[in-house]
PDB file of N, CA, C and O in Angstrom:
ATOM      1  N   MET A   1      23.346  33.571  -0.593  1.00  0.00           N
ATOM      2  CA  MET A   1      23.313  33.187   0.805  1.00  0.00           C
ATOM      3  C   MET A   1      24.066  31.882   0.989  1.00  0.00           C
ATOM      4  O   MET A   1      23.866  30.932   0.233  1.00  0.00           O
ATOM      5  N   MET A   2      24.927  31.835   1.986  1.00  0.00           N
ATOM      6  CA  MET A   2      25.712  30.636   2.239  1.00  0.00           C
ATOM      7  C   MET A   2      24.910  29.688   3.140  1.00  0.00           C
ATOM      8  O   MET A   2      24.424  30.083   4.200  1.00  0.00           O
ATOM      9  N   ASN A   3      24.782  28.433   2.698  1.00  0.00           N
ATOM     10  CA  ASN A   3      24.072  27.418   3.467  1.00  0.00           C
ATOM     11  C   ASN A   3      25.077  26.639   4.303  1.00  0.00           C
ATOM     12  O   ASN A   3      25.957  25.965   3.768  1.00  0.00           O
ATOM     13  N   ILE A   4      24.936  26.739   5.626  1.00  0.00           N
ATOM     14  CA  ILE A   4      25.856  26.060   6.543  1.00  0.00           C
ATOM     15  C   ILE A   4      25.034  25.168   7.456  1.00  0.00           C
ATOM     16  O   ILE A   4      24.021  25.596   8.009  1.00  0.00           O
ATOM     17  N   ARG A   5      25.474  23.932   7.609  1.00  0.00           N
ATOM     18  CA  ARG A   5      24.798  22.960   8.478  1.00  0.00           C
ATOM     19  C   ARG A   5      25.851  22.183   9.258  1.00  0.00           C
ATOM     20  O   ARG A   5      26.982  22.043   8.793  1.00  0.00           O
ATOM     21  N   PRO A   6      25.498  21.675  10.434  1.00  0.00           N
ATOM     22  CA  PRO A   6      26.426  20.780  11.146  1.00  0.00           C
ATOM     23  C   PRO A   6      26.522  19.451  10.400  1.00  0.00           C
ATOM     24  O   PRO A   6      25.565  19.041   9.742  1.00  0.00           O
ATOM     25  N   SER A   7      27.654  18.783  10.494  1.00  0.00           N
ATOM     26  CA  SER A   7      27.864  17.537   9.743  1.00  0.00           C
ATOM     27  C   SER A   7      26.823  16.476  10.090  1.00  0.00           C
ATOM     28  O   SER A   7      26.485  15.650   9.242  1.00  0.00           O
ATOM     29  N   ALA A   8      26.313  16.481  11.309  1.00  0.00           N
ATOM     30  CA  ALA A   8      25.292  15.495  11.698  1.00  0.00           C
ATOM     31  C   ALA A   8      24.028  15.654  10.859  1.00  0.00           C
ATOM     32  O   ALA A   8      23.259  14.702  10.723  1.00  0.00           O
ATOM     33  N   ALA A   9      23.801  16.828  10.299  1.00  0.00           N
ATOM     34  CA  ALA A   9      22.598  17.071   9.504  1.00  0.00           C
ATOM     35  C   ALA A   9      22.556  16.209   8.255  1.00  0.00           C
ATOM     36  O   ALA A   9      21.469  15.878   7.780  1.00  0.00           O
ATOM     37  N   ILE A  10      23.691  15.840   7.717  1.00  0.00           N
ATOM     38  CA  ILE A  10      23.704  15.029   6.500  1.00  0.00           C
ATOM     39  C   ILE A  10      23.115  13.641   6.772  1.00  0.00           C
ATOM     40  O   ILE A  10      22.456  13.061   5.909  1.00  0.00           O
ATOM     41  N   ARG A  11      23.351  13.125   7.954  1.00  0.00           N
ATOM     42  CA  ARG A  11      22.775  11.818   8.316  1.00  0.00           C
ATOM     43  C   ARG A  11      21.290  11.943   8.615  1.00  0.00           C
ATOM     44  O   ARG A  11      20.493  11.100   8.204  1.00  0.00           O
ATOM     45  N   LYS A  12      20.927  12.982   9.323  1.00  0.00           N
ATOM     46  CA  LYS A  12      19.542  13.143   9.767  1.00  0.00           C
ATOM     47  C   LYS A  12      18.639  13.725   8.684  1.00  0.00           C
ATOM     48  O   LYS A  12      17.460  13.379   8.607  1.00  0.00           O
ATOM     49  N   ASN A  13      19.183  14.602   7.850  1.00  0.00           N
ATOM     50  CA  ASN A  13      18.357  15.349   6.899  1.00  0.00           C
ATOM     51  C   ASN A  13      18.894  15.262   5.476  1.00  0.00           C
ATOM     52  O   ASN A  13      18.909  16.263   4.759  1.00  0.00           O
ATOM     53  N   TYR A  14      19.325  14.100   5.068  1.00  0.00           N
ATOM     54  CA  TYR A  14      19.913  13.957   3.734  1.00  0.00           C
ATOM     55  C   TYR A  14      18.992  14.504   2.644  1.00  0.00           C
ATOM     56  O   TYR A  14      19.419  15.300   1.807  1.00  0.00           O
ATOM     57  N   ASN A  15      17.726  14.074   2.659  1.00  0.00           N
ATOM     58  CA  ASN A  15      16.795  14.496   1.605  1.00  0.00           C
ATOM     59  C   ASN A  15      16.615  16.007   1.587  1.00  0.00           C
ATOM     60  O   ASN A  15      16.537  16.606   0.514  1.00  0.00           O
ATOM     61  N   GLU A  16      16.548  16.626   2.749  1.00  0.00           N
ATOM     62  CA  GLU A  16      16.391  18.081   2.838  1.00  0.00           C
ATOM     63  C   GLU A  16      17.616  18.793   2.261  1.00  0.00           C
ATOM     64  O   GLU A  16      17.482  19.765   1.517  1.00  0.00           O
ATOM     65  N   ILE A  17      18.794  18.310   2.603  1.00  0.00           N
ATOM     66  CA  ILE A  17      20.025  18.920   2.098  1.00  0.00           C
ATOM     67  C   ILE A  17      20.146  18.708   0.592  1.00  0.00           C
ATOM     68  O   ILE A  17      20.540  19.620  -0.135  1.00  0.00           O
ATOM     69  N   SER A  18      19.812  17.521   0.128  1.00  0.00           N
ATOM     70  CA  SER A  18      19.840  17.230  -1.300  1.00  0.00           C
ATOM     71  C   SER A  18      18.903  18.167  -2.052  1.00  0.00           C
ATOM     72  O   SER A  18      19.286  18.743  -3.069  1.00  0.00           O
ATOM     73  N   GLU A  19      17.694  18.320  -1.564  1.00  0.00           N
ATOM     74  CA  GLU A  19      16.718  19.209  -2.203  1.00  0.00           C
ATOM     75  C   GLU A  19      17.195  20.658  -2.187  1.00  0.00           C
ATOM     76  O   GLU A  19      17.014  21.375  -3.171  1.00  0.00           O
ATOM     77  N   LEU A  20      17.796  21.097  -1.093  1.00  0.00           N
ATOM     78  CA  LEU A  20      18.319  22.461  -0.990  1.00  0.00           C
ATOM     79  C   LEU A  20      19.401  22.696  -2.049  1.00  0.00           C
ATOM     80  O   LEU A  20      19.407  23.731  -2.715  1.00  0.00           O
ATOM     81  N   CYS A  21      20.309  21.740  -2.202  1.00  0.00           N
ATOM     82  CA  CYS A  21      21.368  21.860  -3.210  1.00  0.00           C
ATOM     83  C   CYS A  21      20.771  21.947  -4.611  1.00  0.00           C
ATOM     84  O   CYS A  21      21.194  22.777  -5.415  1.00  0.00           O
ATOM     85  N   LYS A  22      19.800  21.104  -4.905  1.00  0.00           N
ATOM     86  CA  LYS A  22      19.193  21.083  -6.238  1.00  0.00           C
ATOM     87  C   LYS A  22      18.376  22.341  -6.498  1.00  0.00           C
ATOM     88  O   LYS A  22      18.429  22.898  -7.595  1.00  0.00           O
ATOM     89  N   ARG A  23      17.620  22.796  -5.500  1.00  0.00           N
ATOM     90  CA  ARG A  23      16.754  23.961  -5.664  1.00  0.00           C
ATOM     91  C   ARG A  23      17.560  25.246  -5.843  1.00  0.00           C
ATOM     92  O   ARG A  23      17.220  26.079  -6.683  1.00  0.00           O
ATOM     93  N   THR A  24      18.613  25.406  -5.067  1.00  0.00           N
ATOM     94  CA  THR A  24      19.374  26.658  -5.098  1.00  0.00           C
ATOM     95  C   THR A  24      20.535  26.625  -6.082  1.00  0.00           C
ATOM     96  O   THR A  24      20.988  27.675  -6.538  1.00  0.00           O
ATOM     97  N   GLY A  25      21.024  25.427  -6.417  1.00  0.00           N
ATOM     98  CA  GLY A  25      22.209  25.318  -7.257  1.00  0.00           C
ATOM     99  C   GLY A  25      23.471  25.708  -6.516  1.00  0.00           C
ATOM    100  O   GLY A  25      24.535  25.845  -7.120  1.00  0.00           O
ATOM    101  N   GLU A  26      23.358  25.887  -5.219  1.00  0.00           N
ATOM    102  CA  GLU A  26      24.482  26.309  -4.390  1.00  0.00           C
ATOM    103  C   GLU A  26      24.933  25.156  -3.486  1.00  0.00           C
ATOM    104  O   GLU A  26      24.137  24.279  -3.153  1.00  0.00           O
ATOM    105  N   PRO A  27      26.198  25.160  -3.096  1.00  0.00           N
ATOM    106  CA  PRO A  27      26.677  24.116  -2.183  1.00  0.00           C
ATOM    107  C   PRO A  27      26.181  24.348  -0.758  1.00  0.00           C
ATOM    108  O   PRO A  27      25.806  25.458  -0.380  1.00  0.00           O
ATOM    109  N   VAL A  28      26.190  23.276   0.011  1.00  0.00           N
ATOM    110  CA  VAL A  28      25.911  23.345   1.449  1.00  0.00           C
ATOM    111  C   VAL A  28      27.225  23.030   2.151  1.00  0.00           C
ATOM    112  O   VAL A  28      27.867  22.019   1.869  1.00  0.00           O
ATOM    113  N   TYR A  29      27.607  23.894   3.053  1.00  0.00           N
ATOM    114  CA  TYR A  29      28.854  23.740   3.812  1.00  0.00           C
ATOM    115  C   TYR A  29      28.530  23.023   5.111  1.00  0.00           C
ATOM    116  O   TYR A  29      27.652  23.450   5.860  1.00  0.00           O
ATOM    117  N   LEU A  30      29.238  21.935   5.378  1.00  0.00           N
ATOM    118  CA  LEU A  30      29.028  21.168   6.606  1.00  0.00           C
ATOM    119  C   LEU A  30      30.166  21.444   7.574  1.00  0.00           C
ATOM    120  O   LEU A  30      31.335  21.500   7.194  1.00  0.00           O
ATOM    121  N   THR A  31      29.795  21.612   8.824  1.00  0.00           N
ATOM    122  CA  THR A  31      30.788  21.881   9.859  1.00  0.00           C
ATOM    123  C   THR A  31      30.895  20.697  10.804  1.00  0.00           C
ATOM    124  O   THR A  31      29.952  19.922  10.968  1.00  0.00           O
ATOM    125  N   LYS A  32      32.040  20.574  11.411  1.00  0.00           N
ATOM    126  CA  LYS A  32      32.278  19.534  12.418  1.00  0.00           C
ATOM    127  C   LYS A  32      32.945  20.236  13.599  1.00  0.00           C
ATOM    128  O   LYS A  32      34.016  20.826  13.459  1.00  0.00           O
ATOM    129  N   ASN A  33      32.311  20.168  14.741  1.00  0.00           N
ATOM    130  CA  ASN A  33      32.791  20.851  15.936  1.00  0.00           C
ATOM    131  C   ASN A  33      33.001  22.342  15.679  1.00  0.00           C
ATOM    132  O   ASN A  33      33.944  22.950  16.184  1.00  0.00           O
ATOM    133  N   GLY A  34      32.099  22.912  14.884  1.00  0.00           N
ATOM    134  CA  GLY A  34      32.132  24.346  14.632  1.00  0.00           C
ATOM    135  C   GLY A  34      33.089  24.819  13.553  1.00  0.00           C
ATOM    136  O   GLY A  34      33.152  26.013  13.259  1.00  0.00           O
ATOM    137  N   SER A  35      33.837  23.891  12.959  1.00  0.00           N
ATOM    138  CA  SER A  35      34.787  24.264  11.905  1.00  0.00           C
ATOM    139  C   SER A  35      34.356  23.648  10.577  1.00  0.00           C
ATOM    140  O   SER A  35      33.696  22.609  10.550  1.00  0.00           O
ATOM    141  N   GLY A  36      34.736  24.298   9.475  1.00  0.00           N
ATOM    142  CA  GLY A  36      34.410  23.767   8.157  1.00  0.00           C
ATOM    143  C   GLY A  36      34.967  22.369   7.981  1.00  0.00           C
ATOM    144  O   GLY A  36      36.104  22.092   8.362  1.00  0.00           O
ATOM    145  N   ASP A  37      34.158  21.482   7.399  1.00  0.00           N
ATOM    146  CA  ASP A  37      34.568  20.084   7.234  1.00  0.00           C
ATOM    147  C   ASP A  37      34.378  19.601   5.800  1.00  0.00           C
ATOM    148  O   ASP A  37      35.315  19.075   5.200  1.00  0.00           O
ATOM    149  N   LEU A  38      33.179  19.771   5.240  1.00  0.00           N
ATOM    150  CA  LEU A  38      32.864  19.274   3.902  1.00  0.00           C
ATOM    151  C   LEU A  38      31.974  20.261   3.163  1.00  0.00           C
ATOM    152  O   LEU A  38      31.342  21.129   3.765  1.00  0.00           O
ATOM    153  N   VAL A  39      31.942  20.105   1.836  1.00  0.00           N
ATOM    154  CA  VAL A  39      31.009  20.857   1.003  1.00  0.00           C
ATOM    155  C   VAL A  39      30.230  19.827   0.198  1.00  0.00           C
ATOM    156  O   VAL A  39      30.815  18.924  -0.400  1.00  0.00           O
ATOM    157  N   VAL A  40      28.906  19.967   0.184  1.00  0.00           N
ATOM    158  CA  VAL A  40      28.031  19.060  -0.557  1.00  0.00           C
ATOM    159  C   VAL A  40      27.319  19.883  -1.612  1.00  0.00           C
ATOM    160  O   VAL A  40      26.800  20.963  -1.330  1.00  0.00           O
ATOM    161  N   MET A  41      27.299  19.357  -2.846  1.00  0.00           N
ATOM    162  CA  MET A  41      26.611  20.100  -3.897  1.00  0.00           C
ATOM    163  C   MET A  41      25.950  19.153  -4.892  1.00  0.00           C
ATOM    164  O   MET A  41      26.324  17.986  -5.015  1.00  0.00           O
ATOM    165  N   ASP A  42      24.958  19.689  -5.596  1.00  0.00           N
ATOM    166  CA  ASP A  42      24.243  18.961  -6.628  1.00  0.00           C
ATOM    167  C   ASP A  42      25.209  18.578  -7.744  1.00  0.00           C
ATOM    168  O   ASP A  42      26.090  19.365  -8.087  1.00  0.00           O
ATOM    169  N   ILE A  43      25.064  17.407  -8.307  1.00  0.00           N
ATOM    170  CA  ILE A  43      25.986  16.902  -9.323  1.00  0.00           C
ATOM    171  C   ILE A  43      25.979  17.785 -10.579  1.00  0.00           C
ATOM    172  O   ILE A  43      27.022  17.963 -11.207  1.00  0.00           O
ATOM    173  N   GLU A  44      24.823  18.336 -10.951  1.00  0.00           N
ATOM    174  CA  GLU A  44      24.767  19.206 -12.127  1.00  0.00           C
ATOM    175  C   GLU A  44      25.500  20.521 -11.871  1.00  0.00           C
ATOM    176  O   GLU A  44      26.180  21.035 -12.759  1.00  0.00           O
ATOM    177  N   ALA A  45      25.367  21.066 -10.664  1.00  0.00           N
ATOM    178  CA  ALA A  45      26.094  22.288 -10.307  1.00  0.00           C
ATOM    179  C   ALA A  45      27.596  22.015 -10.322  1.00  0.00           C
ATOM    180  O   ALA A  45      28.380  22.853 -10.768  1.00  0.00           O
ATOM    181  N   PHE A  46      27.990  20.850  -9.837  1.00  0.00           N
ATOM    182  CA  PHE A  46      29.400  20.467  -9.839  1.00  0.00           C
ATOM    183  C   PHE A  46      29.924  20.372 -11.272  1.00  0.00           C
ATOM    184  O   PHE A  46      31.008  20.870 -11.576  1.00  0.00           O
ATOM    185  N   ALA A  47      29.154  19.734 -12.147  1.00  0.00           N
ATOM    186  CA  ALA A  47      29.564  19.584 -13.553  1.00  0.00           C
ATOM    187  C   ALA A  47      29.706  20.952 -14.223  1.00  0.00           C
ATOM    188  O   ALA A  47      30.645  21.172 -14.989  1.00  0.00           O
ATOM    189  N   ARG A  48      28.773  21.879 -13.937  1.00  0.00           N
ATOM    190  CA  ARG A  48      28.877  23.234 -14.500  1.00  0.00           C
ATOM    191  C   ARG A  48      30.130  23.935 -14.007  1.00  0.00           C
ATOM    192  O   ARG A  48      30.832  24.575 -14.789  1.00  0.00           O
ATOM    193  N   ARG A  49      30.416  23.822 -12.716  1.00  0.00           N
ATOM    194  CA  ARG A  49      31.618  24.464 -12.166  1.00  0.00           C
ATOM    195  C   ARG A  49      32.886  23.883 -12.777  1.00  0.00           C
ATOM    196  O   ARG A  49      33.820  24.620 -13.093  1.00  0.00           O
ATOM    197  N   GLU A  50      32.922  22.579 -12.942  1.00  0.00           N
ATOM    198  CA  GLU A  50      34.087  21.940 -13.553  1.00  0.00           C
ATOM    199  C   GLU A  50      34.271  22.429 -14.987  1.00  0.00           C
ATOM    200  O   GLU A  50      35.392  22.711 -15.408  1.00  0.00           O
ATOM    201  N   SER A  51      33.175  22.530 -15.735  1.00  0.00           N
ATOM    202  CA  SER A  51      33.250  23.013 -17.117  1.00  0.00           C
ATOM    203  C   SER A  51      33.741  24.452 -17.159  1.00  0.00           C
ATOM    204  O   SER A  51      34.553  24.812 -18.012  1.00  0.00           O
ATOM    205  N   MET A  52      33.248  25.272 -16.241  1.00  0.00           N
ATOM    206  CA  MET A  52      33.689  26.669 -16.202  1.00  0.00           C
ATOM    207  C   MET A  52      35.178  26.759 -15.872  1.00  0.00           C
ATOM    208  O   MET A  52      35.889  27.579 -16.451  1.00  0.00           O
ATOM    209  N   LEU A  53      35.650  25.932 -14.957  1.00  0.00           N
ATOM    210  CA  LEU A  53      37.079  25.931 -14.628  1.00  0.00           C
ATOM    211  C   LEU A  53      37.920  25.538 -15.829  1.00  0.00           C
ATOM    212  O   LEU A  53      38.972  26.129 -16.073  1.00  0.00           O
ATOM    213  N   LYS A  54      37.463  24.543 -16.584  1.00  0.00           N
ATOM    214  CA  LYS A  54      38.185  24.120 -17.781  1.00  0.00           C
ATOM    215  C   LYS A  54      38.199  25.231 -18.821  1.00  0.00           C
ATOM    216  O   LYS A  54      39.216  25.463 -19.476  1.00  0.00           O
ATOM    217  N   LEU A  55      37.062  25.924 -18.973  1.00  0.00           N
ATOM    218  CA  LEU A  55      36.994  27.034 -19.918  1.00  0.00           C
ATOM    219  C   LEU A  55      37.944  28.153 -19.496  1.00  0.00           C
ATOM    220  O   LEU A  55      38.647  28.715 -20.335  1.00  0.00           O
ATOM    221  N   LYS A  56      37.970  28.475 -18.222  1.00  0.00           N
ATOM    222  CA  LYS A  56      38.878  29.517 -17.734  1.00  0.00           C
ATOM    223  C   LYS A  56      40.332  29.128 -17.972  1.00  0.00           C
ATOM    224  O   LYS A  56      41.155  29.975 -18.319  1.00  0.00           O
ATOM    225  N   GLU A  57      40.649  27.854 -17.788  1.00  0.00           N
ATOM    226  CA  GLU A  57      42.016  27.388 -18.040  1.00  0.00           C
ATOM    227  C   GLU A  57      42.382  27.565 -19.513  1.00  0.00           C
ATOM    228  O   GLU A  57      43.486  28.002 -19.838  1.00  0.00           O
ATOM    229  N   LYS A  58      41.447  27.221 -20.400  1.00  0.00           N
ATOM    230  CA  LYS A  58      41.693  27.393 -21.833  1.00  0.00           C
ATOM    231  C   LYS A  58      41.899  28.863 -22.176  1.00  0.00           C
ATOM    232  O   LYS A  58      42.762  29.202 -22.986  1.00  0.00           O
ATOM    233  N   LEU A  59      41.107  29.731 -21.562  1.00  0.00           N
ATOM    234  CA  LEU A  59      41.251  31.164 -21.816  1.00  0.00           C
ATOM    235  C   LEU A  59      42.599  31.677 -21.314  1.00  0.00           C
ATOM    236  O   LEU A  59      43.208  32.537 -21.952  1.00  0.00           O
ATOM    237  N   MET A  60      43.069  31.161 -20.182  1.00  0.00           N
ATOM    238  CA  MET A  60      44.381  31.559 -19.665  1.00  0.00           C
ATOM    239  C   MET A  60      45.480  31.128 -20.626  1.00  0.00           C
ATOM    240  O   MET A  60      46.417  31.885 -20.880  1.00  0.00           O
ATOM    241  N   HIS A  61      45.368  29.912 -21.164  1.00  0.00           N
ATOM    242  CA  HIS A  61      46.355  29.444 -22.133  1.00  0.00           C
ATOM    243  C   HIS A  61      46.335  30.325 -23.377  1.00  0.00           C
ATOM    244  O   HIS A  61      47.381  30.604 -23.962  1.00  0.00           O
ATOM    245  N   SER A  62      45.148  30.759 -23.777  1.00  0.00           N
ATOM    246  CA  SER A  62      45.033  31.641 -24.935  1.00  0.00           C
ATOM    247  C   SER A  62      45.731  32.969 -24.685  1.00  0.00           C
ATOM    248  O   SER A  62      46.385  33.507 -25.578  1.00  0.00           O
ATOM    249  N   GLU A  63      45.596  33.497 -23.479  1.00  0.00           N
ATOM    250  CA  GLU A  63      46.276  34.748 -23.122  1.00  0.00           C
ATOM    251  C   GLU A  63      47.791  34.587 -23.226  1.00  0.00           C
ATOM    252  O   GLU A  63      48.483  35.471 -23.730  1.00  0.00           O
ATOM    253  N   VAL A  64      48.297  33.462 -22.750  1.00  0.00           N
ATOM    254  CA  VAL A  64      49.738  33.198 -22.839  1.00  0.00           C
ATOM    255  C   VAL A  64      50.158  33.119 -24.299  1.00  0.00           C
ATOM    256  O   VAL A  64      51.190  33.668 -24.683  1.00  0.00           O
ATOM    257  N   ASP A  65      49.348  32.429 -25.120  1.00  0.00           N
ATOM    258  CA  ASP A  65      49.653  32.341 -26.551  1.00  0.00           C
ATOM    259  C   ASP A  65      49.745  33.724 -27.177  1.00  0.00           C
ATOM    260  O   ASP A  65      50.664  34.000 -27.948  1.00  0.00           O
ATOM    261  N   ILE A  66      48.794  34.596 -26.846  1.00  0.00           N
ATOM    262  CA  ILE A  66      48.790  35.956 -27.399  1.00  0.00           C
ATOM    263  C   ILE A  66      50.049  36.695 -26.975  1.00  0.00           C
ATOM    264  O   ILE A  66      50.700  37.354 -27.786  1.00  0.00           O
ATOM    265  N   GLN A  67      50.385  36.577 -25.688  1.00  0.00           N
ATOM    266  CA  GLN A  67      51.570  37.272 -25.188  1.00  0.00           C
ATOM    267  C   GLN A  67      52.842  36.785 -25.869  1.00  0.00           C
ATOM    268  O   GLN A  67      53.796  37.546 -26.030  1.00  0.00           O
ATOM    269  N   LYS A  68      52.856  35.519 -26.267  1.00  0.00           N
ATOM    270  CA  LYS A  68      54.039  34.953 -26.911  1.00  0.00           C
ATOM    271  C   LYS A  68      53.978  35.057 -28.440  1.00  0.00           C
ATOM    272  O   LYS A  68      54.849  34.549 -29.146  1.00  0.00           O
ATOM    273  N   GLY A  69      52.936  35.723 -28.928  1.00  0.00           N
ATOM    274  CA  GLY A  69      52.829  35.928 -30.367  1.00  0.00           C
ATOM    275  C   GLY A  69      52.228  34.770 -31.124  1.00  0.00           C
ATOM    276  O   GLY A  69      52.201  34.785 -32.355  1.00  0.00           O
ATOM    277  N   ARG A  70      51.746  33.770 -30.421  1.00  0.00           N
ATOM    278  CA  ARG A  70      51.092  32.642 -31.091  1.00  0.00           C
ATOM    279  C   ARG A  70      49.614  33.007 -31.256  1.00  0.00           C
ATOM    280  O   ARG A  70      48.847  32.974 -30.293  1.00  0.00           O
ATOM    281  N   THR A  71      49.235  33.346 -32.455  1.00  0.00           N
ATOM    282  CA  THR A  71      47.862  33.768 -32.711  1.00  0.00           C
ATOM    283  C   THR A  71      47.205  32.866 -33.739  1.00  0.00           C
ATOM    284  O   THR A  71      47.865  32.058 -34.392  1.00  0.00           O
ATOM    285  N   TYR A  72      45.881  33.018 -33.873  1.00  0.00           N
ATOM    286  CA  TYR A  72      45.089  32.163 -34.761  1.00  0.00           C
ATOM    287  C   TYR A  72      44.225  33.036 -35.653  1.00  0.00           C
ATOM    288  O   TYR A  72      43.979  34.202 -35.345  1.00  0.00           O
ATOM    289  N   SER A  73      43.770  32.469 -36.752  1.00  0.00           N
ATOM    290  CA  SER A  73      42.894  33.200 -37.658  1.00  0.00           C
ATOM    291  C   SER A  73      41.537  33.413 -36.985  1.00  0.00           C
ATOM    292  O   SER A  73      41.218  32.791 -35.972  1.00  0.00           O
ATOM    293  N   VAL A  74      40.751  34.311 -37.582  1.00  0.00           N
ATOM    294  CA  VAL A  74      39.405  34.575 -37.058  1.00  0.00           C
ATOM    295  C   VAL A  74      38.572  33.299 -37.105  1.00  0.00           C
ATOM    296  O   VAL A  74      37.829  33.005 -36.168  1.00  0.00           O
ATOM    297  N   GLU A  75      38.694  32.548 -38.183  1.00  0.00           N
ATOM    298  CA  GLU A  75      37.917  31.311 -38.328  1.00  0.00           C
ATOM    299  C   GLU A  75      38.305  30.282 -37.264  1.00  0.00           C
ATOM    300  O   GLU A  75      37.438  29.639 -36.673  1.00  0.00           O
ATOM    301  N   GLU A  76      39.606  30.130 -37.024  1.00  0.00           N
ATOM    302  CA  GLU A  76      40.069  29.190 -35.996  1.00  0.00           C
ATOM    303  C   GLU A  76      39.580  29.616 -34.618  1.00  0.00           C
ATOM    304  O   GLU A  76      39.151  28.780 -33.823  1.00  0.00           O
ATOM    305  N   THR A  77      39.643  30.893 -34.339  1.00  0.00           N
ATOM    306  CA  THR A  77      39.220  31.413 -33.051  1.00  0.00           C
ATOM    307  C   THR A  77      37.719  31.221 -32.851  1.00  0.00           C
ATOM    308  O   THR A  77      37.283  30.770 -31.791  1.00  0.00           O
ATOM    309  N   ALA A  78      36.929  31.564 -33.872  1.00  0.00           N
ATOM    310  CA  ALA A  78      35.476  31.416 -33.778  1.00  0.00           C
ATOM    311  C   ALA A  78      35.090  29.955 -33.566  1.00  0.00           C
ATOM    312  O   ALA A  78      34.193  29.662 -32.775  1.00  0.00           O
ATOM    313  N   SER A  79      35.746  29.051 -34.253  1.00  0.00           N
ATOM    314  CA  SER A  79      35.471  27.628 -34.113  1.00  0.00           C
ATOM    315  C   SER A  79      35.793  27.144 -32.697  1.00  0.00           C
ATOM    316  O   SER A  79      35.012  26.405 -32.097  1.00  0.00           O
ATOM    317  N   ALA A  80      36.930  27.559 -32.174  1.00  0.00           N
ATOM    318  CA  ALA A  80      37.327  27.158 -30.819  1.00  0.00           C
ATOM    319  C   ALA A  80      36.361  27.720 -29.780  1.00  0.00           C
ATOM    320  O   ALA A  80      36.035  27.043 -28.805  1.00  0.00           O
ATOM    321  N   MET A  81      35.903  28.954 -29.985  1.00  0.00           N
ATOM    322  CA  MET A  81      34.967  29.560 -29.035  1.00  0.00           C
ATOM    323  C   MET A  81      33.618  28.847 -29.073  1.00  0.00           C
ATOM    324  O   MET A  81      33.024  28.604 -28.022  1.00  0.00           O
ATOM    325  N   ARG A  82      33.125  28.510 -30.259  1.00  0.00           N
ATOM    326  CA  ARG A  82      31.851  27.780 -30.361  1.00  0.00           C
ATOM    327  C   ARG A  82      31.954  26.442 -29.650  1.00  0.00           C
ATOM    328  O   ARG A  82      31.025  26.034 -28.952  1.00  0.00           O
ATOM    329  N   LYS A  83      33.071  25.761 -29.821  1.00  0.00           N
ATOM    330  CA  LYS A  83      33.269  24.458 -29.179  1.00  0.00           C
ATOM    331  C   LYS A  83      33.287  24.611 -27.658  1.00  0.00           C
ATOM    332  O   LYS A  83      32.666  23.813 -26.957  1.00  0.00           O
ATOM    333  N   ALA A  84      33.983  25.617 -27.137  1.00  0.00           N
ATOM    334  CA  ALA A  84      34.067  25.833 -25.691  1.00  0.00           C
ATOM    335  C   ALA A  84      32.700  26.170 -25.107  1.00  0.00           C
ATOM    336  O   ALA A  84      32.334  25.658 -24.049  1.00  0.00           O
ATOM    337  N   VAL A  85      31.945  27.026 -25.788  1.00  0.00           N
ATOM    338  CA  VAL A  85      30.617  27.401 -25.308  1.00  0.00           C
ATOM    339  C   VAL A  85      29.692  26.184 -25.323  1.00  0.00           C
ATOM    340  O   VAL A  85      28.909  25.995 -24.392  1.00  0.00           O
ATOM    341  N   ALA A  86      29.772  25.367 -26.357  1.00  0.00           N
ATOM    342  CA  ALA A  86      28.946  24.163 -26.436  1.00  0.00           C
ATOM    343  C   ALA A  86      29.271  23.204 -25.301  1.00  0.00           C
ATOM    344  O   ALA A  86      28.365  22.592 -24.735  1.00  0.00           O
ATOM    345  N   GLU A  87      30.541  23.062 -24.958  1.00  0.00           N
ATOM    346  CA  GLU A  87      30.942  22.177 -23.852  1.00  0.00           C
ATOM    347  C   GLU A  87      30.340  22.653 -22.542  1.00  0.00           C
ATOM    348  O   GLU A  87      29.824  21.847 -21.768  1.00  0.00           O
ATOM    349  N   VAL A  88      30.398  23.946 -22.286  1.00  0.00           N
ATOM    350  CA  VAL A  88      29.848  24.494 -21.044  1.00  0.00           C
ATOM    351  C   VAL A  88      28.335  24.380 -21.036  1.00  0.00           C
ATOM    352  O   VAL A  88      27.742  24.051 -20.008  1.00  0.00           O
ATOM    353  N   SER A  89      27.707  24.647 -22.170  1.00  0.00           N
ATOM    354  CA  SER A  89      26.241  24.582 -22.273  1.00  0.00           C
ATOM    355  C   SER A  89      25.724  23.172 -22.045  1.00  0.00           C
ATOM    356  O   SER A  89      24.634  22.991 -21.502  1.00  0.00           O
ATOM    357  N   ASN A  90      26.495  22.170 -22.453  1.00  0.00           N
ATOM    358  CA  ASN A  90      26.066  20.790 -22.327  1.00  0.00           C
ATOM    359  C   ASN A  90      26.453  20.140 -21.006  1.00  0.00           C
ATOM    360  O   ASN A  90      26.078  18.994 -20.758  1.00  0.00           O
ATOM    361  N   ALA A  91      27.186  20.834 -20.161  1.00  0.00           N
ATOM    362  CA  ALA A  91      27.638  20.277 -18.884  1.00  0.00           C
ATOM    363  C   ALA A  91      26.431  19.908 -18.036  1.00  0.00           C
ATOM    364  O   ALA A  91      25.474  20.673 -17.917  1.00  0.00           O
ATOM    365  N   GLY A  92      26.496  18.731 -17.456  1.00  0.00           N
ATOM    366  CA  GLY A  92      25.433  18.282 -16.560  1.00  0.00           C
ATOM    367  C   GLY A  92      24.221  17.701 -17.259  1.00  0.00           C
ATOM    368  O   GLY A  92      23.337  17.163 -16.593  1.00  0.00           O
ATOM    369  N   LYS A  93      24.150  17.789 -18.582  1.00  0.00           N
ATOM    370  CA  LYS A  93      23.020  17.264 -19.324  1.00  0.00           C
ATOM    371  C   LYS A  93      23.209  15.815 -19.723  1.00  0.00           C
ATOM    372  O   LYS A  93      22.292  15.166 -20.226  1.00  0.00           O
ATOM    373  N   GLU A  94      24.396  15.327 -19.495  1.00  0.00           N
ATOM    374  CA  GLU A  94      24.719  13.960 -19.941  1.00  0.00           C
ATOM    375  C   GLU A  94      24.273  12.949 -18.941  1.00  0.00           C
ATOM    376  O   GLU A  94      24.462  11.751 -19.148  1.00  0.00           O
TER     377      GLU A  94
END
């Protein structure tokens, strides 16, 4: 479910919006004069999304490497995957 609020709500209901972001893990979309203006989200949810984007970027680079014939041993691949999963798992815990 998409959470949409008018931008004035952030001033009037900061604690409510903060709690909603933390409870749902989803962003709240703020509008100004009926149009999208800002997105507010919990810092841990933001950190997870950033980590996922970085992981996806690494996977895209890996696809390019494969297409160009640049490959790695099973051990190298397993090590890189464990490191990537650990980075995503630890996101927001710091």
